[in-house]
C-alpha positions in Angstrom: 13.3 -22.5 20.7 10.1 -22.7 23.0 9.0 -26.2 23.4 5.7 -27.1 22.0 5.8 -25.4 18.7 4.5 -27.5 15.7 7.1 -30.0 14.5 8.0 -30.4 10.8 10.9 -30.6 8.8 11.6 -27.6 6.7 14.5 -28.9 4.5 12.6 -29.6 1.3 10.1 -26.8 1.7 12.0 -23.9 3.3 9.1 -21.6 4.4 8.2 -20.8 8.1 5.9 -18.5 10.2 7.4 -16.3 13.0 5.3 -15.6 16.0 6.0 -13.0 18.5 4.6 -14.5 21.8 5.8 -11.4 23.6 3.2 -9.3 21.6 0.6 -12.1 22.9 1.3 -11.2 26.3 1.5 -7.4 25.8 -2.0 -7.5 24.1 -3.4 -9.5 26.9 -2.2 -6.9 29.3 -3.6 -3.9 27.3 -7.1 -5.8 27.1 -6.9 -6.3 31.0 -6.2 -2.5 31.5 -8.8 -1.6 29.2 -11.7 -3.7 30.8 -10.5 -3.0 34.3 -9.1 -5.3 37.1 -12.4 -6.6 38.2 -13.4 -8.1 34.9 -12.5 -11.7 34.0 -11.1 -12.3 30.5 -11.7 -15.3 28.5 -8.9 -15.8 25.9 -10.5 -17.2 22.7 -7.9 -19.8 21.1 -10.5 -21.5 18.7 -9.4 -22.2 15.2 -5.9 -23.1 16.3 -5.7 -19.8 18.1 -6.7 -17.9 14.9 -4.0 -19.9 13.2 -1.3 -19.2 15.7 -1.0 -22.6 17.4 -3.3 -23.4 20.0 -1.1 -25.3 22.4 1.7 -22.8 22.5 -0.8 -19.9 22.7 -2.5 -21.7 25.5 0.6 -22.2 27.2 1.8 -18.7 27.1 -1.6 -17.4 28.3 -1.5 -19.9 31.2 1.8 -18.2 32.2 0.0 -14.7 32.5 -2.8 -16.1 34.5 -5.7 -15.7 32.1 -9.0 -16.6 33.8 -10.0 -19.1 31.0 -9.5 -20.3 27.6 -12.5 -20.6 25.1 -12.5 -23.2 22.1 -14.7 -24.4 19.7 -13.1 -27.8 19.0 -12.9 -30.8 21.7 -9.9 -32.1 19.7 -7.9 -28.8 20.2 -8.9 -28.7 23.9 -7.7 -32.3 24.4 -4.4 -31.5 22.9 -4.1 -28.6 25.1 -4.7 -30.9 28.1 -2.3 -33.5 26.9 0.2 -30.7 26.8 -0.1 -30.5 30.5 -2.0 -27.1 30.6 -4.6 -27.4 33.3 -6.2 -24.0 32.6 -10.1 -23.6 32.6 -11.3 -24.4 29.3 -14.7 -23.4 28.1 -16.1 -25.3 24.9 -18.3 -22.9 22.7 -21.0 -24.5 20.6 -23.8 -27.0 21.4 -22.9 -30.1 23.2 -23.9 -33.2 21.3 -24.9 -36.4 23.4 -21.9 -38.4 22.1 -19.5 -35.7 23.3 -20.6 -35.1 26.9 -18.6 -37.8 28.5 -15.3 -36.9 26.7 -15.9 -33.2 27.6 -16.1 -34.3 31.2 -13.3 -36.7 31.1 -11.0 -33.9 30.0 -12.2 -31.6 32.6 -13.8 -29.1 29.9 -16.5 -26.9 30.7 -19.6 -27.5 28.3 -21.9 -25.0 26.8 -25.6 -25.9 26.7 -28.3 -24.4 24.8 -31.1 -27.0 24.5 -32.9 -29.2 27.0 -31.4 -32.2 25.4 -27.8 -31.0 25.9 -28.5 -30.0 29.5 -30.1 -33.4 30.3 -27.3 -35.4 28.5 -24.5 -33.5 30.7 -26.4 -34.0 33.9 -26.7 -37.8 33.0 -22.9 -38.0 32.3 -21.8 -36.1 35.3 -20.9 -38.1 38.5 -20.5 -35.1 40.7 -21.5 -31.4 40.3 -19.9 -29.8 37.2 -20.0 -26.3 35.9 -21.6 -25.4 32.7 -22.2 -22.4 30.6 -25.4 -21.4 28.8 -25.3 -19.6 25.5 -28.1 -17.2 24.6 -28.9 -15.9 21.1 -29.6 -12.3 21.3 -29.9 -11.8 17.6 -26.9 -13.0 16.0 -28.9 -16.1 14.8 -26.0 -18.6 15.1 -25.9 -20.7 18.3 -27.8 -20.2 21.6 -31.2 -20.5 23.2 -33.4 -17.5 22.0 -33.3 -14.6 24.6 -37.0 -14.5 24.7 -37.0 -18.2 26.0 -33.7 -17.9 28.1 -34.9 -17.1 31.3 -37.3 -20.0 31.6 -34.5 -22.3 30.1 -31.9 -21.1 32.6 -34.3 -21.8 35.5 -35.1 -25.1 34.2 -31.5 -26.3 33.7 -30.6 -24.9 37.1 -33.1 -27.5 38.5 -31.1 -30.4 37.0 -28.9 -32.7 39.1 -25.2 -32.2 39.2 -25.4 -29.0 37.0 -23.9 -25.8 38.2 -24.5 -22.6 36.1 -21.3 -20.8 36.3 -21.8 -18.5 33.4 -24.4 -17.1 30.9 -22.9 -15.5 27.7 -24.0 -14.2 24.4 -22.2 -13.0 21.0 -22.6 -9.6 19.7 -20.0 -9.2 16.7 -19.9 -6.2 14.6 -17.7 -4.1 12.4 -19.0 -0.7 11.9 -21.2 2.1 13.4 -24.6 0.5 12.7 -23.4 -2.7 13.9 -22.3 -1.0 17.2 -25.8 0.6 17.7 -27.3 -2.9 17.2 -25.0 -4.3 19.7 -25.8 -1.8 22.4 -29.6 -2.4 21.9 -29.1 -6.3 22.2 -26.7 -5.7 25.2 -29.8 -3.9 27.0 -31.7 -7.0 26.3 -29.1 -9.3 27.8 -28.8 -7.2 30.7 -32.4 -7.4 31.3 -32.2 -11.1 31.3 -29.4 -11.3 33.9 -31.3 -9.1 36.1 -34.5 -11.2 35.7 -32.5 -14.3 36.7 -31.1 -12.4 39.8 -34.6 -11.3 40.7 -35.8 -15.0 40.5 -33.0 -15.9 43.0 -30.4 -17.1 40.5 -27.2 -15.3 40.7 -24.9 -16.0 37.8 -21.2 -15.7 38.7 -20.0 -15.0 35.2 -22.0 -13.0 32.5 -20.2 -12.2 29.3 -21.7 -10.2 26.2 -18.9 -8.5 24.4 -15.8 -9.6 22.7 -13.1 -7.7 20.8 -15.3 -5.4 18.8 -17.0 -4.2 21.9 -13.8 -3.8 23.8 -12.4 -1.5 20.9 -15.7 0.4 20.8 -15.6 1.1 24.5 -19.0 -0.7 25.3 -19.2 -1.2 29.1 -22.0 -3.5 30.0 -22.5 -4.4 33.7 -21.0 -7.9 33.1 -18.3 -9.9 34.9 -16.4 -11.0 31.9 -15.4 -10.3 28.3 -14.1 -12.7 25.6 -11.3 -11.6 23.4 -10.0 -13.2 20.1 -9.1 -10.7 17.5 -7.4 -7.9 19.8 -5.4 -10.9 21.4 -3.7 -11.6 18.2 -3.3 -8.0 17.1 -6.1 -8.0 14.8 -8.5 -4.8 14.4 -11.9 -6.1 14.6 -13.7 -2.8 13.6 -13.5 0.4 11.4 -11.3 2.9 12.9 -14.0 5.6 13.0 -16.0 3.5 15.5 -13.2 2.9 18.1 -10.4 4.4 19.9 -7.0 3.1 18.9 -6.2 0.1 20.8 -2.2 -0.3 21.4 -1.9 -3.8 20.1 0.8 -5.7 18.1 0.4 -8.5 15.7 1.4 -12.0 17.1 2.2 -13.0 13.5 5.5 -11.4 13.2 6.5 -12.7 9.6 6.1 -15.4 7.0 9.5 -16.1 5.4 10.9 -18.6 2.9 14.0 -19.0 0.8 14.6 -19.1 -3.0 14.7 -22.7 -4.4 15.4 -21.8 -7.9 16.9 -18.9 -9.8 16.9 -18.3 -13.7 18.1 -15.7 -16.0 16.2 -15.5 -19.0 18.2 -15.2 -22.3 18.5 -11.9 -24.1 16.8 -11.7 -27.5 14.6 -14.7 -26.8 11.4 -15.0 -28.9 8.9 -13.5 -26.4 5.9 -15.1 -28.0 7.1 -18.4 -26.7 7.1 -17.3 -23.0 4.2 -17.5 -20.8 2.0 -14.2 -20.7 3.5 -13.1 -17.3 7.0 -13.2 -18.7 6.3 -10.9 -21.7 6.9 -7.5 -19.9 10.6 -7.3 -19.9 11.3 -9.8 -17.2 15.0 -10.6 -17.2 15.3 -13.0 -14.3 12.9 -15.1 -12.1 13.1 -16.7 -8.8 10.9 -19.4 -7.3 9.8 -19.7 -3.7 8.0 -22.8 -2.1 4.8 -20.9 -1.0 1.8 -21.3 -3.0 -2.0 -22.1 -3.1 -1.5 -25.2 -1.1 0.0 -23.0 1.6 -2.9 -20.5 1.7 -1.3 -17.9 -0.5 -3.3 -16.5 -3.3 -2.8 -14.6 -6.5 -3.8 -10.9 -6.6 -7.2 -9.7 -8.0 -7.0 -8.3 -11.4 -5.7 -4.7 -11.4 -3.4 -5.2 -8.4 0.2 -6.5 -8.1 1.4 -8.4 -5.1 4.8 -8.3 -4.0 7.3 -10.0 -1.5 10.5 -8.7 0.0 14.1 -9.5 -0.9 17.2 -7.4 0.0 14.9 -4.7 1.5 13.3 -4.1 -1.8 9.6 -5.0 -3.1 9.6 -7.8 -5.6 6.6 -8.3 -8.0 4.9 -11.5 -7.8 4.5 -12.8 -11.4 2.6 -16.1 -10.9 1.0 -18.2 -7.8 1.2 -21.8 -8.6 -0.1 -24.8 -6.6 3.2 -25.1 -4.5 5.3 -22.4 -5.5 5.3 -18.6 -6.6 7.3 -17.0 -9.4 9.0 -13.6 -8.7 10.4 -11.1 -10.8 14.0 -10.7 -9.9 15.0 -8.6 -12.8 16.0 -5.7 -10.3 18.1 -7.8 -8.2 21.9 -8.2 -9.0 23.0 -11.7 -9.0 20.2 -13.4 -7.1 21.2 -16.7 -5.5 19.4 -19.8 -4.5 18.8 -20.0 -0.8 18.5 -16.2 -0.3 15.6 -15.3 2.2 12.3 -13.8 0.9 9.7 -12.4 3.1 6.1 -13.1 2.3 4.8 -11.0 5.2 6.9 -8.9 7.6 9.8 -6.5 7.6 12.9 -6.4 5.6 15.1 -3.4 6.1 12.9 -0.4 5.7 10.1 -2.2 3.7 7.2 -3.9 5.1 4.2 -6.1 4.0 1.2 -6.3 6.3 -1.6 -8.8 6.8 -3.8 -5.8 5.6 -1.9 -5.2 2.5 -2.1 -9.0 1.6 -5.7 -9.0 2.1 -6.3 -6.1 -0.2 -4.4 -7.8 -3.0 -6.7 -10.9 -2.4 -9.9 -8.9 -1.9 -10.7 -10.4 1.4 -10.2 -9.7 5.1 -7.0 -10.2 7.1 -8.6 -12.9 9.3 -9.6 -14.9 6.1 -5.8 -14.6 5.0 -4.5 -15.5 8.3 -6.8 -18.6 8.4 -5.8 -19.5 5.0 -2.0 -19.9 6.3 -3.4 -22.0 9.4 -1.1 -25.1 9.8 0.7 -24.7 6.5 3.7 -23.5 7.9 6.1 -24.6 10.8 6.3 -22.0 13.6 9.5 -20.4 14.8 9.6 -17.8 17.7 10.5 -14.3 16.2 14.3 -14.2 16.1 14.5 -17.9 17.1 15.3 -21.1 15.2 12.8 -23.5 13.7 11.5 -26.4 15.7 13.3 -29.6 15.0 11.5 -32.3 13.1 
């Protein structure tokens, strides 16, 4: 077992998440090849590395010599530092006054997008420190408005102890119309970079596209890209907008074990049963995966399944901490048998996309709903000890 995975006892709730860290490395190499050897790659490990475990993902990416990690949480960044990982870490989001000293104490690179943020970092620094400036090119979330960005960057460049290492923006999209919007906004960002150069300020790192732009083949004259979705094997945009990118899911499987098996007596009074048992259900099984773990029942008109003995087993009801399965088609099921919530069992497979379809949401939303509810294992490995 790789050191650093989340430790949690699994004896009373036998359910776990299997990660394929070789897929993480392979996806990173695919991204590097796609963007070219001269382009820096920021690996986005925010939100607990999209639910895959920030510390272990950061350690794996350090071993493949990623240029920098990008996070939105100082707490997660500090956890990575305390794990002994000395990679460059950029903190997304605005820097609040009370956070400046902690950022610098842990050798984290802050983002500034207001005069107050720049001034507080300058005041906290005891020697020259690198910073990044976030520009809002139309997404409307964080960043200095692009119309004000040139004057802002030039002003920040004049503050003591601040070295502007990079300027970046965020242009997410998922379809053809979004791609057209991103191309138009990219041109404006490129004009900003050119204007800064014309004013005598060369910016070493410029970044404007992320996974969607990489998949769509956008090729702005920037020195870096930021990659989250593709890194974890998630497709960020519609298939008709992008070429296929040969990536693999890092989430290999979610598995559990039956904790209860019951055969319903023949000839029972069906009207006494719960409604979900009134359709010739002969046997049920219970697994310790439920709403508290991020698993949700299917929307009306759909039937969710799990896998057991290479067969698709209908989900009857999702409860707070458990899920009830229809084991009518399984001969002599036994407590302790393995059930696959997501992944492969023999010739059957359940994907993240399939689960998201049952729940009428996106694969990313499903993935994040599972975040930190399961102990991690490496695919084919043993569980972390408690």
